[in-house]
C-alpha positions in Angstrom: 62.0 -43.2 62.1 62.0 -40.6 64.3 59.0 -38.4 65.2 60.4 -34.9 63.4 61.7 -36.7 60.4 58.3 -38.3 60.0 56.7 -35.2 60.8 58.7 -33.4 57.9 58.3 -35.7 55.6 54.3 -35.6 55.8 54.1 -31.9 56.0 55.9 -32.0 52.1 53.7 -34.7 51.2 50.8 -32.2 52.1 52.5 -29.5 50.3 52.8 -31.8 47.1 49.6 -32.8 47.5 48.3 -29.5 47.7 50.0 -28.5 44.5 49.0 -31.0 42.3 45.4 -30.4 43.2 45.8 -26.5 42.6 47.5 -27.3 39.3 44.9 -29.2 37.9 41.7 -27.2 39.0 43.9 -24.3 37.1 43.8 -26.3 34.3 40.0 -27.1 34.1 39.9 -23.3 34.6 41.8 -22.9 31.7 40.2 -25.4 29.4 36.6 -24.1 30.3 37.7 -20.0 29.6 38.7 -21.3 26.0 35.6 -20.9 23.8 34.8 -24.3 22.5 34.5 -24.1 18.4 31.0 -23.8 17.3 29.7 -26.1 14.6 29.1 -24.0 11.6 25.5 -23.8 9.8 25.9 -24.7 6.3 26.2 -21.9 4.2 23.0 -20.3 2.4 20.7 -21.8 5.2 20.1 -17.9 6.9 19.3 -16.6 3.0 17.4 -19.9 2.3 15.3 -19.2 5.8 14.3 -15.7 4.6 12.7 -16.0 1.2 10.5 -19.4 2.6 7.4 -19.3 1.9 7.1 -21.4 5.2 8.2 -20.7 8.5 11.6 -21.7 9.1 13.5 -22.7 12.3 17.2 -24.1 12.7 17.9 -25.3 16.3 20.7 -27.2 18.2 20.3 -30.9 19.4 19.4 -29.3 22.8 16.0 -27.5 20.9 17.6 -24.3 21.1 17.0 -21.8 18.7 19.5 -20.6 16.7 18.4 -19.2 13.1 14.6 -18.7 12.6 13.2 -16.9 9.6 10.7 -13.3 10.2 7.4 -15.5 9.7 8.4 -17.8 12.2 8.4 -15.2 14.8 5.1 -13.8 13.4 3.8 -16.9 13.8 4.5 -17.1 17.3 7.2 -20.7 16.9 9.8 -18.9 18.9 9.6 -18.1 22.8 12.7 -16.8 24.7 15.3 -19.0 22.4 13.2 -21.7 22.2 10.5 -23.5 20.2 7.4 -22.3 21.7 5.4 -25.7 21.1 6.0 -29.1 23.0 3.9 -30.7 20.6 7.6 -29.5 17.6 9.9 -29.8 20.5 9.0 -33.3 20.8 9.3 -34.0 17.3 12.8 -32.5 17.0 13.7 -34.8 19.7 13.1 -37.5 18.0 14.6 -36.5 15.2 18.0 -35.4 17.3 17.7 -39.3 18.4 17.6 -41.4 15.3 17.9 -38.7 12.6 15.0 -39.8 10.5 12.6 -37.1 8.8 9.2 -36.8 10.2 6.4 -34.8 9.2 3.3 -34.2 11.1 -0.1 -31.8 11.3 -0.9 -30.3 14.4 -3.5 -27.8 16.1 -1.3 -25.4 17.6 -2.7 -22.3 19.4 -1.7 -19.0 18.9 0.7 -17.2 22.1 -1.2 -14.2 21.3 -4.4 -14.6 20.0 -5.3 -18.0 21.3 -6.6 -19.2 18.1 -6.2 -22.1 17.1 -3.9 -22.8 13.9 -3.7 -26.1 11.5 0.1 -26.3 10.5 1.8 -29.2 8.7 5.6 -29.3 10.3 8.5 -31.2 8.8 11.8 -31.7 10.5 15.1 -32.9 9.3 18.7 -33.3 10.3 20.8 -30.3 9.1 24.5 -31.0 9.3 26.2 -32.8 12.1 24.9 -30.6 15.0 21.4 -28.9 13.8 18.1 -29.6 13.0 15.6 -27.6 10.4 12.0 -27.2 11.4 9.8 -26.1 8.8 5.9 -25.0 9.6 3.4 -24.6 6.9 0.4 -22.6 7.9 -3.1 -25.1 6.7 -5.5 -22.9 8.3 -6.5 -21.5 5.3 -6.8 -24.6 3.7 -9.0 -26.3 6.7 -11.3 -23.4 6.7 -12.2 -23.8 3.0 -12.6 -27.5 3.0 -15.0 -26.6 5.8 -17.2 -24.3 4.2 -17.4 -27.0 1.0 -18.4 -29.7 3.8 -21.3 -27.3 5.1 -22.2 -25.7 1.5 -22.9 -30.0 0.6 -24.5 -30.5 4.0 -26.4 -27.7 3.5 -27.5 -28.1 -0.1 -28.7 -31.6 0.4 -30.9 -30.4 3.2 -32.6 -28.0 1.2 -33.0 -30.3 -1.7 -34.5 -32.5 0.5 -37.6 -30.1 1.0 -38.8 -29.6 -2.5 -38.5 -33.5 -3.6 -39.7 -34.6 -0.7 -43.1 -32.3 -0.9 -43.7 -33.3 -4.7 -43.1 -37.1 -3.2 -45.7 -36.3 -0.8 -47.9 -34.5 -3.1 -47.8 -37.4 -5.7 -49.0 -39.9 -3.4 -51.8 -37.3 -2.4 -52.6 -37.5 -6.1 -52.0 -41.0 -6.4 -54.9 -41.6 -3.5 -57.5 -38.8 -4.7 -57.6 -40.0 -7.9 -61.3 -40.0 -7.9 -61.5 -36.3 -6.6 -60.9 -34.0 -9.5 -60.6 -31.0 -7.3 -58.4 -32.4 -4.8 -56.6 -33.4 -7.6 -56.1 -29.9 -9.2 -55.2 -28.8 -5.5 -52.0 -31.0 -5.5 -51.5 -30.7 -8.9 -50.7 -27.2 -8.5 -48.8 -27.3 -5.2 -46.7 -30.3 -7.2 -46.0 -27.6 -9.6 -45.1 -24.9 -7.2 -42.9 -27.2 -5.4 -40.8 -28.0 -8.9 -40.2 -24.1 -9.8 -39.1 -23.8 -6.5 -36.7 -27.2 -7.0 -35.5 -25.5 -10.2 -35.1 -22.3 -8.8 -32.8 -23.6 -6.2 -30.9 -25.8 -8.5 -30.4 -22.7 -10.5 -29.3 -20.7 -8.2 -26.7 -23.4 -6.2 -25.0 -23.6 -9.8 -24.9 -19.5 -10.1 -23.2 -19.4 -6.9 -20.8 -22.4 -7.9 -19.5 -20.3 -11.0 -18.7 -17.4 -9.2 -16.9 -19.3 -6.3 -15.5 -20.8 -8.9 -14.0 -18.1 -11.1 -13.0 -15.5 -8.2 -12.0 -12.9 -11.1 -13.7 -12.0 -14.3 -11.5 -13.0 -17.5 -12.9 -10.5 -19.7 -14.6 -7.8 -18.1 -16.4 -5.5 -20.7 -17.6 -1.9 -20.5 -21.3 -1.9 -18.8 -23.6 0.8 -18.3 -25.3 1.0 -15.2 -28.4 2.9 -16.5 -29.0 -0.1 -18.9 -28.3 -2.8 -15.8 -30.5 -1.1 -13.4 -33.4 -0.8 -16.4 -32.8 -4.4 -17.4 -33.3 -6.0 -13.1 -36.8 -3.7 -12.9 -38.2 -5.2 -16.1 -37.4 -9.2 -14.8 -39.0 -7.9 -11.7 -41.9 -6.0 -12.9 -44.8 -8.5 -13.2 -44.5 -9.6 -9.8 -44.7 -5.8 -8.4 -47.7 -5.2 -10.6 -49.6 -8.6 -9.0 -48.6 -6.7 -5.6 -49.9 -3.4 -7.1 -46.1 -2.0 -6.1 -44.3 0.8 -7.9 -41.2 0.3 -9.4 -38.7 3.0 -9.4 -35.6 4.2 -10.6 -33.0 7.0 -10.9 -29.7 7.0 -12.3 -27.6 10.2 -12.3 -25.9 10.7 -15.4 -24.3 7.5 -16.9 -22.1 6.0 -14.4 -20.0 3.2 -16.1 -18.6 -0.1 -14.1 -15.9 -2.7 -15.6 -17.2 -6.3 -15.6 -19.7 -8.6 -16.5 -23.3 -7.4 -17.5 -25.8 -10.6 -16.7 -23.8 -11.0 -13.4 -24.7 -7.4 -12.6 -28.2 -7.9 -13.8 -28.3 -10.6 -11.3 -27.2 -9.2 -8.1 -29.3 -5.9 -8.8 -32.4 -8.4 -9.8 -32.1 -10.3 -6.3 -32.1 -7.2 -4.4 -35.3 -5.8 -6.4 -36.5 -9.6 -6.3 -36.1 -9.5 -2.3 -37.3 -6.4 -1.7 -40.7 -7.2 -3.5 -41.4 -10.1 -2.2 -40.9 -8.8 1.6 -42.6 -5.3 1.0 -46.2 -5.6 1.4 -49.0 -4.6 -1.3 -49.2 -1.3 -2.1 -45.5 -0.1 -1.2 -43.2 1.1 -3.6 -39.2 -0.4 -4.4 -36.9 2.7 -5.5 -33.3 2.3 -7.0 -30.8 4.4 -7.7 -27.4 4.7 -9.3 -24.9 7.2 -9.3 -21.1 7.7 -9.2 -19.6 9.2 -6.1 -15.4 9.7 -6.3 -13.9 6.9 -7.9 -16.8 4.5 -7.2 -20.4 3.7 -8.6 -23.1 3.1 -5.9 -26.5 1.2 -6.4 -28.8 1.2 -4.1 -32.0 -0.7 -3.6 -34.4 0.7 -1.0 -38.1 -0.9 0.4 -40.9 -0.2 2.6 -40.8 -3.8 4.2 -40.4 -4.8 7.5 -36.8 -3.9 8.5 -34.0 -6.1 9.4 -33.1 -6.3 13.3 -29.4 -5.2 13.5 -28.6 -8.7 14.8 -29.7 -10.2 11.2 -27.8 -7.7 9.3 -24.1 -9.3 9.8 -25.9 -12.8 8.3 -28.1 -12.1 5.7 -24.7 -12.8 3.0 -24.4 -16.1 4.1 -25.9 -19.0 1.9 -28.8 -20.6 3.3 -29.5 -18.2 6.0 -33.1 -16.8 6.5 -34.4 -14.5 8.8 -38.0 -15.9 8.8 -37.6 -19.5 7.2 -41.6 -19.3 7.2 -42.0 -16.5 5.2 -39.2 -17.5 2.7 -40.8 -20.7 1.8 -44.4 -18.9 1.3 -42.0 -16.7 -0.9 -40.3 -18.8 -2.6 -36.8 -17.9 -1.3 -34.0 -20.3 -1.0 -31.4 -18.3 1.1 -29.2 -17.8 -1.8 -30.3 -14.5 -3.5 -28.1 -12.4 -1.4 -25.0 -14.9 -1.3 -25.2 -14.2 -5.1 -25.2 -10.8 -4.7 -22.2 -10.5 -2.6 -20.2 -12.7 -4.8 -20.8 -10.8 -7.9 -19.8 -7.5 -6.2 -16.7 -9.5 -4.8 -16.2 -10.5 -8.1 -15.8 -7.2 -9.5 -13.8 -5.5 -7.0 -16.5 -4.0 -5.1 -18.7 -4.6 -2.0 -22.5 -4.5 -0.9 -23.9 -3.0 2.6 -27.1 -2.9 3.9 -28.8 -0.5 6.2 -31.9 -0.9 8.1 -33.3 0.5 11.1 -34.6 -2.8 12.4 -38.6 -1.9 12.1 -39.2 0.4 8.6 -37.5 -0.3 5.5 -33.8 -1.1 4.2 -31.5 -0.2 1.7 -29.1 -2.3 -0.2 -25.9 -0.5 -1.9 -23.6 -2.7 -3.9 -20.1 -0.3 -4.5 -18.4 -0.9 -7.3 -15.5 0.2 -9.0 -16.2 3.3 -11.4 -14.4 2.8 -15.3 -14.4 6.1 -15.7 -11.6 8.0 -13.3 -13.2 11.2 -10.9 -11.1 13.6 -12.8 -12.5 12.8 -15.8 -15.1 15.5 -16.4 -14.7 15.8 -20.3 -15.7 12.4 -21.2 -18.8 11.4 -22.8 -21.0 8.6 -20.3 -22.5 7.9 -23.0 -20.4 6.8 -25.6 -21.4 3.3 -26.4 -19.5 0.1 -25.7 -18.1 -0.1 -29.4 -16.8 3.4 -29.4 -14.9 2.8 -26.3 
């Protein structure tokens, strides 16, 4: 073949190859530019996500979030279009591989506050190309269980003290059977421990009952004046033994709805604490009034006061600011906790004020049974007439 002919044929072949390459690239670009049909999410999923109590996500097999419930965003499960927590992402990868529904519980850390959240997670296939992720917040249940465990542990510890004391005193009595004075002394101490044990068991049962029934089933109309008078009568002997003065001032005839026995217990516990922790010859005052739509019952003493650091904790179960003094006065550490739960069951609360050195004032605040604008209602009307 002549050189000229070979050159012409080579050039033609090069042009043909270049054209074929250009055509192939153009076809590939056109294929990529055509929108690929996106697999559809099963109908109704979006509506279901909107009403779920759990946090819900729909993700594709790459882990990208394509749908989410409002609570999922609030819960911090989504971050820049992806699942925020690696533990859940790993679950979705496993379900994506084998199509097996999986359940697990995790301790997740909230991205906003850093708080630990206990979550129950369920991941299941949704159609061909998606996965459904459901996350249920179990934090409240874990807190309740932790509180229950602490309560049982505290009760066990508190019961050991008087029971152990009675056991030791019984041994002492047996060893001193030939000494009548020692037997009498030990017997008196046994009686004191028995009284303390009885009081502790009674208050544990009372607190359990209050916690088990957070809402009053059949509240009646209660005259606060009667509550104050009955509570003071319960503590009068203890006050007289310490030469203390109990005074009461009830403005008008405030009325609340609730359980009178529970309210008497709450006020009695406050008055009892005031008497126990105040010095001889001092006074304790109880007042009650209606202020707008609220009835306030205050108990004021002249005791040593409560430091600010303790004021936030004194309503906790078994908390004692001065454990030694509590034992001397027969305190169980449950009285103020009972007051707190009684107030909560009646839709109110209890507060404390003290400068930390001179006296304390506890205030029970309850919703008034009489509207603030009802000025014509006779506050002395009996329960039967109302």
